[in-house]
C-alpha positions as CSV (number, residue, x, y, z in Angstrom):
1,M,-44.0,-23.2,-84.5
2,S,-42.3,-19.8,-84.2
3,I,-44.0,-16.7,-82.7
4,K,-43.7,-14.8,-85.9
5,R,-45.5,-17.4,-87.9
6,V,-48.3,-17.6,-85.2
7,I,-48.8,-13.9,-85.3
8,N,-48.9,-13.8,-89.1
9,T,-51.4,-16.7,-89.3
10,A,-53.6,-15.0,-86.7
11,V,-53.6,-11.7,-88.4
12,T,-54.4,-13.3,-91.8
13,K,-57.3,-15.2,-90.3
14,K,-58.4,-12.2,-88.4
15,T,-59.1,-14.4,-85.4
16,V,-56.9,-12.9,-82.8
17,N,-58.8,-14.5,-79.8
18,N,-56.8,-17.7,-80.0
19,V,-53.4,-16.2,-80.1
20,R,-51.8,-14.3,-77.2
21,L,-50.1,-11.3,-78.6
22,F,-48.9,-9.8,-75.4
23,M,-46.9,-11.6,-72.7
24,T,-48.3,-10.9,-69.2
25,T,-47.4,-11.9,-65.7
26,T,-49.6,-12.6,-62.7
27,K,-50.9,-9.4,-61.1
28,L,-49.3,-8.3,-57.9
29,N,-51.6,-8.2,-55.0
30,H,-50.3,-5.1,-53.2
31,S,-52.4,-3.0,-50.9
32,P,-50.7,-0.3,-48.9
33,N,-53.6,-0.2,-46.4
34,L,-53.0,-3.8,-45.2
35,K,-50.9,-4.2,-42.1
36,K,-47.9,-6.5,-42.1
37,K,-47.8,-9.6,-40.0
38,Q,-45.6,-9.0,-37.0
39,A,-42.9,-11.5,-36.1
40,P,-43.6,-13.3,-32.8
41,Q,-42.1,-11.5,-29.8
42,L,-39.2,-13.3,-28.4
43,D,-38.7,-13.4,-24.6
44,Q,-35.6,-11.2,-24.0
45,K,-34.8,-12.9,-20.7
46,K,-34.8,-16.3,-22.4
47,L,-32.5,-15.0,-25.1
48,Q,-30.2,-13.5,-22.5
49,R,-30.1,-16.8,-20.6
50,Q,-29.3,-18.7,-23.8
51,K,-26.5,-16.3,-24.6
52,E,-25.0,-16.6,-21.2
53,L,-25.1,-20.4,-21.4
54,E,-23.3,-20.3,-24.7
55,E,-20.7,-18.0,-23.3
56,A,-20.2,-20.2,-20.3
57,K,-19.7,-23.2,-22.5
58,L,-17.1,-21.4,-24.5
59,R,-15.3,-20.3,-21.4
60,K,-15.2,-23.9,-20.1
61,Q,-13.6,-25.1,-23.3
62,I,-9.9,-25.1,-23.1
63,I,-8.5,-23.6,-26.2
64,T,-5.0,-24.7,-27.0
65,P,-3.3,-23.5,-30.1
66,P,-1.7,-26.1,-32.2
67,I,2.0,-26.7,-31.7
68,D,4.2,-25.2,-34.4
69,P,6.2,-28.1,-35.9
70,D,9.1,-25.8,-36.6
71,S,9.4,-24.8,-32.9
72,V,10.3,-28.4,-31.8
73,P,13.5,-29.7,-33.3
74,H,13.4,-33.2,-34.6
75,P,15.4,-35.7,-32.4
76,F,17.0,-37.2,-35.5
77,W,18.9,-33.9,-36.0
78,F,20.9,-34.6,-32.8
79,N,22.2,-38.1,-33.8
80,A,26.0,-38.5,-33.4
81,D,26.4,-39.6,-37.0
82,R,24.8,-36.3,-38.2
83,Q,27.5,-34.2,-36.5
84,R,29.8,-32.5,-38.9
85,Q,33.5,-33.0,-38.7
86,S,35.6,-29.9,-38.0
87,A,37.3,-28.6,-41.0
88,I,41.1,-29.2,-41.1
89,L,42.8,-26.0,-42.1
90,S,46.3,-25.5,-43.4
91,E,48.6,-23.2,-41.5
92,K,48.3,-20.5,-44.2
93,E,44.5,-20.6,-44.1
94,Q,44.6,-20.5,-40.2
95,E,46.9,-17.4,-40.3
96,E,44.7,-15.6,-42.8
97,R,41.6,-16.2,-40.6
98,D,43.5,-15.0,-37.5
99,L,44.5,-11.8,-39.4
100,I,41.0,-11.2,-40.5
101,L,39.7,-11.7,-37.0
102,K,42.3,-9.2,-35.6
103,D,41.3,-6.7,-38.2
104,W,37.7,-7.1,-37.3
105,S,38.5,-6.7,-33.6
106,R,40.4,-3.5,-34.3
107,L,37.5,-2.1,-36.4
108,Q,35.0,-2.9,-33.7
109,M,37.2,-1.4,-31.0
110,N,37.6,1.8,-33.1
111,N,33.8,2.0,-33.6
112,H,33.3,1.5,-29.8
113,M,35.9,4.2,-29.0
114,A,34.2,6.6,-31.5
115,C,30.8,6.0,-29.9
116,L,32.2,6.6,-26.4
117,Q,33.9,9.8,-27.7
118,S,30.6,11.1,-29.2
119,I,28.8,10.4,-25.9
120,K,31.5,12.2,-24.0
121,I,31.2,15.2,-26.3
122,K,27.4,15.3,-25.9
123,V,27.5,15.1,-22.1
124,K,30.1,17.9,-22.1
125,C,27.8,20.1,-24.3
126,R,24.9,19.3,-22.1
127,T,26.6,20.3,-18.9
128,N,27.9,23.5,-20.5
129,A,24.3,24.3,-21.7
130,L,22.9,23.6,-18.2
131,Q,25.6,25.9,-16.6
132,E,24.7,28.7,-18.9
133,L,21.0,28.2,-18.3
134,K,21.6,28.3,-14.5
135,K,23.4,31.7,-15.0
136,E,20.3,33.0,-16.9
137,S,17.5,31.6,-14.8
138,E,17.4,29.3,-11.8
139,F,13.8,28.4,-12.5
140,L,14.5,27.3,-16.0
141,Y,17.5,25.3,-14.8
142,N,15.4,23.5,-12.2
143,Q,12.7,22.7,-14.8
144,A,15.4,21.4,-17.2
145,I,16.9,18.9,-14.8
146,L,13.5,17.5,-13.8
147,V,12.9,13.9,-15.0
148,D,9.7,13.5,-17.0
149,R,8.4,10.1,-15.8
150,Q,5.6,10.2,-18.3
151,M,7.9,10.3,-21.3
152,F,10.3,7.6,-20.1
153,P,8.4,5.3,-17.7
154,L,10.8,3.1,-15.8
155,T,10.0,0.5,-13.3
156,L,12.7,-1.5,-11.7
157,I,11.9,-4.8,-10.1
158,G,14.5,-6.5,-8.0
159,P,14.8,-10.2,-7.2
160,V,11.7,-11.7,-5.6
161,E,13.3,-14.7,-4.0
162,T,16.9,-14.9,-2.9
163,P,18.9,-17.9,-1.9
164,P,19.3,-18.4,1.9
165,L,22.6,-17.2,3.5
166,D,24.8,-19.9,4.9
167,G,24.8,-20.0,8.7
168,Y,21.9,-17.5,9.1
169,E,19.2,-18.4,11.5
170,A,15.9,-16.6,11.3
171,P,14.7,-15.1,14.5
172,D,11.6,-16.6,16.1
173,F,8.6,-14.4,15.8
174,V,6.9,-15.1,19.1
175,T,4.9,-12.2,20.4
176,E,4.8,-11.7,24.1
177,K,1.4,-11.7,25.7
178,K,0.7,-8.9,28.1
């Protein structure tokens, strides 16, 4: 039976007591004066110990990242039957390749010489500027030639172990007692 029909029948019979005209929910029992229940206090030392134990377990575990399959070549790739045969070129093709290689070498040499020339010009300009600065002020010249180790940090580490020299006998380090 639909709600509309129920309301219509209730109104016509004038007995509204049997029909609920309004929808209600349960009342909310809220009292601002009541105190909330407090959560049980946890022992801070106990929590700290548990945390330390978990961290120790994590430190003991050896974490190894998985191996990248692309970093290890497959042994099948190195089989002798997989090796390509060198291409057999005709004399004309070989000459063309040689000429292209010579042109490339010339181009690279010209680029190298141009780079050296530009460096030479820059060094010459720098020395001229430093000479003029020295004529103006000795203090400014000294400040200009100082090396700023903060801007360009440089640490040189030599060989730690060297091979022994042939025929060299190390001296005995016996201390004399007095």
